[in-house]
mmCIF file of the N, C-alpha and C atoms, coordinates in Angstrom:
data_MODEL
# 
_entry.id   MODEL 
# 
loop_
_atom_site.group_PDB 
_atom_site.id 
_atom_site.type_symbol 
_atom_site.label_atom_id 
_atom_site.label_alt_id 
_atom_site.label_comp_id 
_atom_site.label_asym_id 
_atom_site.label_entity_id 
_atom_site.label_seq_id 
_atom_site.pdbx_PDB_ins_code 
_atom_site.Cartn_x 
_atom_site.Cartn_y 
_atom_site.Cartn_z 
_atom_site.occupancy 
_atom_site.B_iso_or_equiv 
_atom_site.pdbx_formal_charge 
_atom_site.auth_seq_id 
_atom_site.auth_comp_id 
_atom_site.auth_asym_id 
_atom_site.auth_atom_id 
_atom_site.pdbx_PDB_model_num 
ATOM 1   N N  . THR A 1 1  ? 2.739   -24.587 -23.557 1.00 0.00 ? 1  THR A N  1 
ATOM 2   C CA . THR A 1 1  ? 1.649   -23.956 -24.287 1.00 0.00 ? 1  THR A CA 1 
ATOM 3   C C  . THR A 1 1  ? 0.322   -24.282 -23.612 1.00 0.00 ? 1  THR A C  1 
ATOM 4   N N  . THR A 1 2  ? -0.686  -23.518 -23.941 1.00 0.00 ? 2  THR A N  1 
ATOM 5   C CA . THR A 1 2  ? -2.015  -23.766 -23.389 1.00 0.00 ? 2  THR A CA 1 
ATOM 6   C C  . THR A 1 2  ? -2.517  -25.149 -23.788 1.00 0.00 ? 2  THR A C  1 
ATOM 7   N N  . GLU A 1 3  ? -2.271  -25.541 -25.020 1.00 0.00 ? 3  GLU A N  1 
ATOM 8   C CA . GLU A 1 3  ? -2.722  -26.847 -25.485 1.00 0.00 ? 3  GLU A CA 1 
ATOM 9   C C  . GLU A 1 3  ? -2.091  -27.990 -24.673 1.00 0.00 ? 3  GLU A C  1 
ATOM 10  N N  . THR A 1 4  ? -0.819  -27.873 -24.382 1.00 0.00 ? 4  THR A N  1 
ATOM 11  C CA . THR A 1 4  ? -0.129  -28.892 -23.593 1.00 0.00 ? 4  THR A CA 1 
ATOM 12  C C  . THR A 1 4  ? -0.669  -28.930 -22.167 1.00 0.00 ? 4  THR A C  1 
ATOM 13  N N  . TRP A 1 5  ? -0.922  -27.767 -21.587 1.00 0.00 ? 5  TRP A N  1 
ATOM 14  C CA . TRP A 1 5  ? -1.472  -27.723 -20.232 1.00 0.00 ? 5  TRP A CA 1 
ATOM 15  C C  . TRP A 1 5  ? -2.881  -28.312 -20.191 1.00 0.00 ? 5  TRP A C  1 
ATOM 16  N N  . LYS A 1 6  ? -3.674  -28.066 -21.223 1.00 0.00 ? 6  LYS A N  1 
ATOM 17  C CA . LYS A 1 6  ? -5.015  -28.647 -21.264 1.00 0.00 ? 6  LYS A CA 1 
ATOM 18  C C  . LYS A 1 6  ? -4.944  -30.167 -21.325 1.00 0.00 ? 6  LYS A C  1 
ATOM 19  N N  . TRP A 1 7  ? -3.985  -30.687 -22.084 1.00 0.00 ? 7  TRP A N  1 
ATOM 20  C CA . TRP A 1 7  ? -3.783  -32.136 -22.148 1.00 0.00 ? 7  TRP A CA 1 
ATOM 21  C C  . TRP A 1 7  ? -3.428  -32.665 -20.755 1.00 0.00 ? 7  TRP A C  1 
ATOM 22  N N  . PHE A 1 8  ? -2.501  -31.994 -20.071 1.00 0.00 ? 8  PHE A N  1 
ATOM 23  C CA . PHE A 1 8  ? -2.068  -32.407 -18.743 1.00 0.00 ? 8  PHE A CA 1 
ATOM 24  C C  . PHE A 1 8  ? -3.214  -32.347 -17.735 1.00 0.00 ? 8  PHE A C  1 
ATOM 25  N N  . ILE A 1 9  ? -3.964  -31.244 -17.728 1.00 0.00 ? 9  ILE A N  1 
ATOM 26  C CA . ILE A 1 9  ? -5.080  -31.094 -16.788 1.00 0.00 ? 9  ILE A CA 1 
ATOM 27  C C  . ILE A 1 9  ? -6.133  -32.167 -17.050 1.00 0.00 ? 9  ILE A C  1 
ATOM 28  N N  . GLY A 1 10 ? -6.391  -32.477 -18.315 1.00 0.00 ? 10 GLY A N  1 
ATOM 29  C CA . GLY A 1 10 ? -7.339  -33.538 -18.648 1.00 0.00 ? 10 GLY A CA 1 
ATOM 30  C C  . GLY A 1 10 ? -6.906  -34.875 -18.060 1.00 0.00 ? 10 GLY A C  1 
ATOM 31  N N  . LEU A 1 11 ? -5.624  -35.194 -18.159 1.00 0.00 ? 11 LEU A N  1 
ATOM 32  C CA . LEU A 1 11 ? -5.110  -36.437 -17.569 1.00 0.00 ? 11 LEU A CA 1 
ATOM 33  C C  . LEU A 1 11 ? -5.186  -36.405 -16.048 1.00 0.00 ? 11 LEU A C  1 
ATOM 34  N N  . LEU A 1 12 ? -4.891  -35.258 -15.456 1.00 0.00 ? 12 LEU A N  1 
ATOM 35  C CA . LEU A 1 12 ? -4.955  -35.109 -14.007 1.00 0.00 ? 12 LEU A CA 1 
ATOM 36  C C  . LEU A 1 12 ? -6.375  -35.330 -13.499 1.00 0.00 ? 12 LEU A C  1 
ATOM 37  N N  . ILE A 1 13 ? -7.356  -34.771 -14.199 1.00 0.00 ? 13 ILE A N  1 
ATOM 38  C CA . ILE A 1 13 ? -8.758  -34.948 -13.830 1.00 0.00 ? 13 ILE A CA 1 
ATOM 39  C C  . ILE A 1 13 ? -9.129  -36.428 -13.870 1.00 0.00 ? 13 ILE A C  1 
ATOM 40  N N  . LYS A 1 14 ? -8.701  -37.103 -14.910 1.00 0.00 ? 14 LYS A N  1 
ATOM 41  C CA . LYS A 1 14 ? -9.003  -38.525 -15.058 1.00 0.00 ? 14 LYS A CA 1 
ATOM 42  C C  . LYS A 1 14 ? -8.307  -39.359 -13.984 1.00 0.00 ? 14 LYS A C  1 
ATOM 43  N N  . ASP A 1 15 ? -7.016  -39.144 -13.792 1.00 0.00 ? 15 ASP A N  1 
ATOM 44  C CA . ASP A 1 15 ? -6.238  -39.952 -12.849 1.00 0.00 ? 15 ASP A CA 1 
ATOM 45  C C  . ASP A 1 15 ? -6.652  -39.743 -11.395 1.00 0.00 ? 15 ASP A C  1 
ATOM 46  N N  . LEU A 1 16 ? -6.996  -38.520 -11.025 1.00 0.00 ? 16 LEU A N  1 
ATOM 47  C CA . LEU A 1 16 ? -7.398  -38.229 -9.649  1.00 0.00 ? 16 LEU A CA 1 
ATOM 48  C C  . LEU A 1 16 ? -8.900  -38.318 -9.445  1.00 0.00 ? 16 LEU A C  1 
ATOM 49  N N  . ASP A 1 17 ? -9.628  -38.637 -10.518 1.00 0.00 ? 17 ASP A N  1 
ATOM 50  C CA . ASP A 1 17 ? -11.092 -38.762 -10.472 1.00 0.00 ? 17 ASP A CA 1 
ATOM 51  C C  . ASP A 1 17 ? -11.733 -37.496 -9.891  1.00 0.00 ? 17 ASP A C  1 
ATOM 52  N N  . ILE A 1 18 ? -11.369 -36.364 -10.474 1.00 0.00 ? 18 ILE A N  1 
ATOM 53  C CA . ILE A 1 18 ? -11.890 -35.071 -10.030 1.00 0.00 ? 18 ILE A CA 1 
ATOM 54  C C  . ILE A 1 18 ? -13.244 -34.846 -10.696 1.00 0.00 ? 18 ILE A C  1 
ATOM 55  N N  . ASN A 1 19 ? -14.251 -34.610 -9.870  1.00 0.00 ? 19 ASN A N  1 
ATOM 56  C CA . ASN A 1 19 ? -15.614 -34.401 -10.368 1.00 0.00 ? 19 ASN A CA 1 
ATOM 57  C C  . ASN A 1 19 ? -16.098 -32.997 -10.035 1.00 0.00 ? 19 ASN A C  1 
ATOM 58  N N  . ASP A 1 20 ? -17.271 -32.665 -10.534 1.00 0.00 ? 20 ASP A N  1 
ATOM 59  C CA . ASP A 1 20 ? -17.944 -31.397 -10.221 1.00 0.00 ? 20 ASP A CA 1 
ATOM 60  C C  . ASP A 1 20 ? -17.086 -30.182 -10.542 1.00 0.00 ? 20 ASP A C  1 
ATOM 61  N N  . GLN A 1 21 ? -16.383 -30.222 -11.667 1.00 0.00 ? 21 GLN A N  1 
ATOM 62  C CA . GLN A 1 21 ? -15.556 -29.124 -12.161 1.00 0.00 ? 21 GLN A CA 1 
ATOM 63  C C  . GLN A 1 21 ? -14.506 -28.669 -11.149 1.00 0.00 ? 21 GLN A C  1 
ATOM 64  N N  . GLY A 1 22 ? -14.075 -29.591 -10.293 1.00 0.00 ? 22 GLY A N  1 
ATOM 65  C CA . GLY A 1 22 ? -13.000 -29.291 -9.353  1.00 0.00 ? 22 GLY A CA 1 
ATOM 66  C C  . GLY A 1 22 ? -13.435 -28.745 -8.017  1.00 0.00 ? 22 GLY A C  1 
ATOM 67  N N  . ALA A 1 23 ? -14.732 -28.721 -7.741  1.00 0.00 ? 23 ALA A N  1 
ATOM 68  C CA . ALA A 1 23 ? -15.215 -28.198 -6.456  1.00 0.00 ? 23 ALA A CA 1 
ATOM 69  C C  . ALA A 1 23 ? -14.566 -28.985 -5.315  1.00 0.00 ? 23 ALA A C  1 
ATOM 70  N N  . GLY A 1 24 ? -14.034 -28.259 -4.337  1.00 0.00 ? 24 GLY A N  1 
ATOM 71  C CA . GLY A 1 24 ? -13.406 -28.882 -3.186  1.00 0.00 ? 24 GLY A CA 1 
ATOM 72  C C  . GLY A 1 24 ? -11.918 -29.152 -3.361  1.00 0.00 ? 24 GLY A C  1 
ATOM 73  N N  . TRP A 1 25 ? -11.355 -28.840 -4.509  1.00 0.00 ? 25 TRP A N  1 
ATOM 74  C CA . TRP A 1 25 ? -9.933  -29.049 -4.769  1.00 0.00 ? 25 TRP A CA 1 
ATOM 75  C C  . TRP A 1 25 ? -9.208  -27.707 -4.742  1.00 0.00 ? 25 TRP A C  1 
ATOM 76  N N  . VAL A 1 26 ? -7.954  -27.729 -4.301  1.00 0.00 ? 26 VAL A N  1 
ATOM 77  C CA . VAL A 1 26 ? -7.102  -26.538 -4.298  1.00 0.00 ? 26 VAL A CA 1 
ATOM 78  C C  . VAL A 1 26 ? -5.802  -26.895 -5.011  1.00 0.00 ? 26 VAL A C  1 
ATOM 79  N N  . PHE A 1 27 ? -5.394  -26.073 -5.958  1.00 0.00 ? 27 PHE A N  1 
ATOM 80  C CA . PHE A 1 27 ? -4.153  -26.272 -6.699  1.00 0.00 ? 27 PHE A CA 1 
ATOM 81  C C  . PHE A 1 27 ? -3.257  -25.058 -6.491  1.00 0.00 ? 27 PHE A C  1 
ATOM 82  N N  . ILE A 1 28 ? -1.992  -25.317 -6.230  1.00 0.00 ? 28 ILE A N  1 
ATOM 83  C CA . ILE A 1 28 ? -1.008  -24.252 -6.063  1.00 0.00 ? 28 ILE A CA 1 
ATOM 84  C C  . ILE A 1 28 ? 0.035   -24.421 -7.161  1.00 0.00 ? 28 ILE A C  1 
ATOM 85  N N  . SER A 1 29 ? 0.307   -23.349 -7.883  1.00 0.00 ? 29 SER A N  1 
ATOM 86  C CA . SER A 1 29 ? 1.240   -23.444 -9.000  1.00 0.00 ? 29 SER A CA 1 
ATOM 87  C C  . SER A 1 29 ? 2.025   -22.150 -9.156  1.00 0.00 ? 29 SER A C  1 
ATOM 88  N N  . ASP A 1 30 ? 2.884   -22.139 -10.171 1.00 0.00 ? 30 ASP A N  1 
ATOM 89  C CA . ASP A 1 30 ? 3.580   -20.910 -10.520 1.00 0.00 ? 30 ASP A CA 1 
ATOM 90  C C  . ASP A 1 30 ? 2.702   -20.136 -11.507 1.00 0.00 ? 30 ASP A C  1 
ATOM 91  N N  . GLN A 1 31 ? 3.234   -19.124 -12.128 1.00 0.00 ? 31 GLN A N  1 
ATOM 92  C CA . GLN A 1 31 ? 2.425   -18.230 -12.954 1.00 0.00 ? 31 GLN A CA 1 
ATOM 93  C C  . GLN A 1 31 ? 2.492   -18.579 -14.436 1.00 0.00 ? 31 GLN A C  1 
ATOM 94  N N  . GLN A 1 32 ? 2.407   -19.824 -14.788 1.00 0.00 ? 32 GLN A N  1 
ATOM 95  C CA . GLN A 1 32 ? 2.395   -20.239 -16.189 1.00 0.00 ? 32 GLN A CA 1 
ATOM 96  C C  . GLN A 1 32 ? 1.070   -19.817 -16.827 1.00 0.00 ? 32 GLN A C  1 
ATOM 97  N N  . LYS A 1 33 ? 1.130   -18.983 -17.846 1.00 0.00 ? 33 LYS A N  1 
ATOM 98  C CA . LYS A 1 33 ? -0.088  -18.466 -18.473 1.00 0.00 ? 33 LYS A CA 1 
ATOM 99  C C  . LYS A 1 33 ? -0.961  -19.577 -19.036 1.00 0.00 ? 33 LYS A C  1 
ATOM 100 N N  . GLY A 1 34 ? -0.385  -20.540 -19.692 1.00 0.00 ? 34 GLY A N  1 
ATOM 101 C CA . GLY A 1 34 ? -1.168  -21.634 -20.251 1.00 0.00 ? 34 GLY A CA 1 
ATOM 102 C C  . GLY A 1 34 ? -1.847  -22.452 -19.179 1.00 0.00 ? 34 GLY A C  1 
ATOM 103 N N  . LEU A 1 35 ? -1.176  -22.630 -18.048 1.00 0.00 ? 35 LEU A N  1 
ATOM 104 C CA . LEU A 1 35 ? -1.756  -23.388 -16.943 1.00 0.00 ? 35 LEU A CA 1 
ATOM 105 C C  . LEU A 1 35 ? -2.936  -22.646 -16.342 1.00 0.00 ? 35 LEU A C  1 
ATOM 106 N N  . ILE A 1 36 ? -2.800  -21.366 -16.155 1.00 0.00 ? 36 ILE A N  1 
ATOM 107 C CA . ILE A 1 36 ? -3.877  -20.562 -15.579 1.00 0.00 ? 36 ILE A CA 1 
ATOM 108 C C  . ILE A 1 36 ? -5.123  -20.650 -16.459 1.00 0.00 ? 36 ILE A C  1 
ATOM 109 N N  . ASN A 1 37 ? -4.962  -20.507 -17.757 1.00 0.00 ? 37 ASN A N  1 
ATOM 110 C CA . ASN A 1 37 ? -6.093  -20.590 -18.683 1.00 0.00 ? 37 ASN A CA 1 
ATOM 111 C C  . ASN A 1 37 ? -6.720  -21.978 -18.665 1.00 0.00 ? 37 ASN A C  1 
ATOM 112 N N  . SER A 1 38 ? -5.906  -23.013 -18.621 1.00 0.00 ? 38 SER A N  1 
ATOM 113 C CA . SER A 1 38 ? -6.417  -24.378 -18.609 1.00 0.00 ? 38 SER A CA 1 
ATOM 114 C C  . SER A 1 38 ? -7.189  -24.670 -17.334 1.00 0.00 ? 38 SER A C  1 
ATOM 115 N N  . MET A 1 39 ? -6.692  -24.180 -16.214 1.00 0.00 ? 39 MET A N  1 
ATOM 116 C CA . MET A 1 39 ? -7.401  -24.377 -14.942 1.00 0.00 ? 39 MET A CA 1 
ATOM 117 C C  . MET A 1 39 ? -8.777  -23.708 -14.998 1.00 0.00 ? 39 MET A C  1 
ATOM 118 N N  . ARG A 1 40 ? -8.842  -22.516 -15.558 1.00 0.00 ? 40 ARG A N  1 
ATOM 119 C CA . ARG A 1 40 ? -10.132 -21.819 -15.677 1.00 0.00 ? 40 ARG A CA 1 
ATOM 120 C C  . ARG A 1 40 ? -11.104 -22.568 -16.577 1.00 0.00 ? 40 ARG A C  1 
ATOM 121 N N  . ASP A 1 41 ? -10.596 -23.153 -17.651 1.00 0.00 ? 41 ASP A N  1 
ATOM 122 C CA . ASP A 1 41 ? -11.449 -23.866 -18.602 1.00 0.00 ? 41 ASP A CA 1 
ATOM 123 C C  . ASP A 1 41 ? -11.905 -25.224 -18.084 1.00 0.00 ? 41 ASP A C  1 
ATOM 124 N N  . TYR A 1 42 ? -10.992 -25.986 -17.490 1.00 0.00 ? 42 TYR A N  1 
ATOM 125 C CA . TYR A 1 42 ? -11.286 -27.368 -17.114 1.00 0.00 ? 42 TYR A CA 1 
ATOM 126 C C  . TYR A 1 42 ? -11.747 -27.530 -15.669 1.00 0.00 ? 42 TYR A C  1 
ATOM 127 N N  . LEU A 1 43 ? -11.272 -26.680 -14.773 1.00 0.00 ? 43 LEU A N  1 
ATOM 128 C CA . LEU A 1 43 ? -11.602 -26.803 -13.353 1.00 0.00 ? 43 LEU A CA 1 
ATOM 129 C C  . LEU A 1 43 ? -12.053 -25.459 -12.783 1.00 0.00 ? 43 LEU A C  1 
ATOM 130 N N  . PRO A 1 44 ? -13.140 -24.921 -13.308 1.00 0.00 ? 44 PRO A N  1 
ATOM 131 C CA . PRO A 1 44 ? -13.545 -23.566 -12.900 1.00 0.00 ? 44 PRO A CA 1 
ATOM 132 C C  . PRO A 1 44 ? -13.978 -23.450 -11.433 1.00 0.00 ? 44 PRO A C  1 
ATOM 133 N N  . ARG A 1 45 ? -14.387 -24.543 -10.817 1.00 0.00 ? 45 ARG A N  1 
ATOM 134 C CA . ARG A 1 45 ? -14.842 -24.487 -9.427  1.00 0.00 ? 45 ARG A CA 1 
ATOM 135 C C  . ARG A 1 45 ? -13.731 -24.807 -8.429  1.00 0.00 ? 45 ARG A C  1 
ATOM 136 N N  . ALA A 1 46 ? -12.557 -25.172 -8.914  1.00 0.00 ? 46 ALA A N  1 
ATOM 137 C CA . ALA A 1 46 ? -11.413 -25.434 -8.029  1.00 0.00 ? 46 ALA A CA 1 
ATOM 138 C C  . ALA A 1 46 ? -10.751 -24.114 -7.663  1.00 0.00 ? 46 ALA A C  1 
ATOM 139 N N  . GLN A 1 47 ? -10.153 -24.079 -6.487  1.00 0.00 ? 47 GLN A N  1 
ATOM 140 C CA . GLN A 1 47 ? -9.372  -22.912 -6.113  1.00 0.00 ? 47 GLN A CA 1 
ATOM 141 C C  . GLN A 1 47 ? -7.984  -23.069 -6.708  1.00 0.00 ? 47 GLN A C  1 
ATOM 142 N N  . HIS A 1 48 ? -7.470  -22.010 -7.288  1.00 0.00 ? 48 HIS A N  1 
ATOM 143 C CA . HIS A 1 48 ? -6.137  -22.025 -7.882  1.00 0.00 ? 48 HIS A CA 1 
ATOM 144 C C  . HIS A 1 48 ? -5.375  -20.845 -7.322  1.00 0.00 ? 48 HIS A C  1 
ATOM 145 N N  . MET A 1 49 ? -4.314  -21.144 -6.594  1.00 0.00 ? 49 MET A N  1 
ATOM 146 C CA . MET A 1 49 ? -3.513  -20.107 -5.953  1.00 0.00 ? 49 MET A CA 1 
ATOM 147 C C  . MET A 1 49 ? -2.101  -20.128 -6.496  1.00 0.00 ? 49 MET A C  1 
ATOM 148 N N  . MET A 1 50 ? -1.436  -18.992 -6.392  1.00 0.00 ? 50 MET A N  1 
ATOM 149 C CA . MET A 1 50 ? -0.058  -18.885 -6.850  1.00 0.00 ? 50 MET A CA 1 
ATOM 150 C C  . MET A 1 50 ? 0.894   -19.090 -5.682  1.00 0.00 ? 50 MET A C  1 
ATOM 151 N N  . CYS A 1 51 ? 1.976   -19.774 -5.949  1.00 0.00 ? 51 CYS A N  1 
ATOM 152 C CA . CYS A 1 51 ? 3.021   -19.990 -4.962  1.00 0.00 ? 51 CYS A CA 1 
ATOM 153 C C  . CYS A 1 51 ? 3.636   -18.640 -4.592  1.00 0.00 ? 51 CYS A C  1 
ATOM 154 N N  . ALA A 1 52 ? 3.748   -18.342 -3.310  1.00 0.00 ? 52 ALA A N  1 
ATOM 155 C CA . ALA A 1 52 ? 4.276   -17.053 -2.866  1.00 0.00 ? 52 ALA A CA 1 
ATOM 156 C C  . ALA A 1 52 ? 5.698   -16.835 -3.356  1.00 0.00 ? 52 ALA A C  1 
ATOM 157 N N  . ARG A 1 53 ? 6.471   -17.883 -3.447  1.00 0.00 ? 53 ARG A N  1 
ATOM 158 C CA . ARG A 1 53 ? 7.846   -17.739 -3.936  1.00 0.00 ? 53 ARG A CA 1 
ATOM 159 C C  . ARG A 1 53 ? 7.876   -17.277 -5.375  1.00 0.00 ? 53 ARG A C  1 
ATOM 160 N N  . HIS A 1 54 ? 6.974   -17.784 -6.194  1.00 0.00 ? 54 HIS A N  1 
ATOM 161 C CA . HIS A 1 54 ? 6.941   -17.394 -7.610  1.00 0.00 ? 54 HIS A CA 1 
ATOM 162 C C  . HIS A 1 54 ? 6.356   -15.980 -7.783  1.00 0.00 ? 54 HIS A C  1 
ATOM 163 N N  . ILE A 1 55 ? 5.473   -15.583 -6.912  1.00 0.00 ? 55 ILE A N  1 
ATOM 164 C CA . ILE A 1 55 ? 4.923   -14.223 -6.988  1.00 0.00 ? 55 ILE A CA 1 
ATOM 165 C C  . ILE A 1 55 ? 6.016   -13.220 -6.630  1.00 0.00 ? 55 ILE A C  1 
ATOM 166 N N  . TYR A 1 56 ? 6.802   -13.555 -5.606  1.00 0.00 ? 56 TYR A N  1 
ATOM 167 C CA . TYR A 1 56 ? 7.870   -12.670 -5.150  1.00 0.00 ? 56 TYR A CA 1 
ATOM 168 C C  . TYR A 1 56 ? 8.883   -12.484 -6.248  1.00 0.00 ? 56 TYR A C  1 
# 
């Protein structure tokens, strides 16, 4: 769910000490809708790309 992904992204930000809304970071993931929304909300300046295998 989106709520679970937001919890996970919040922990990831804390553990990796990600600052400046994710500027300079690149994340590659599958097409989980909740994850995509959470990335936009929590890390709007990070690049988020989809894995080519999951797109195919």
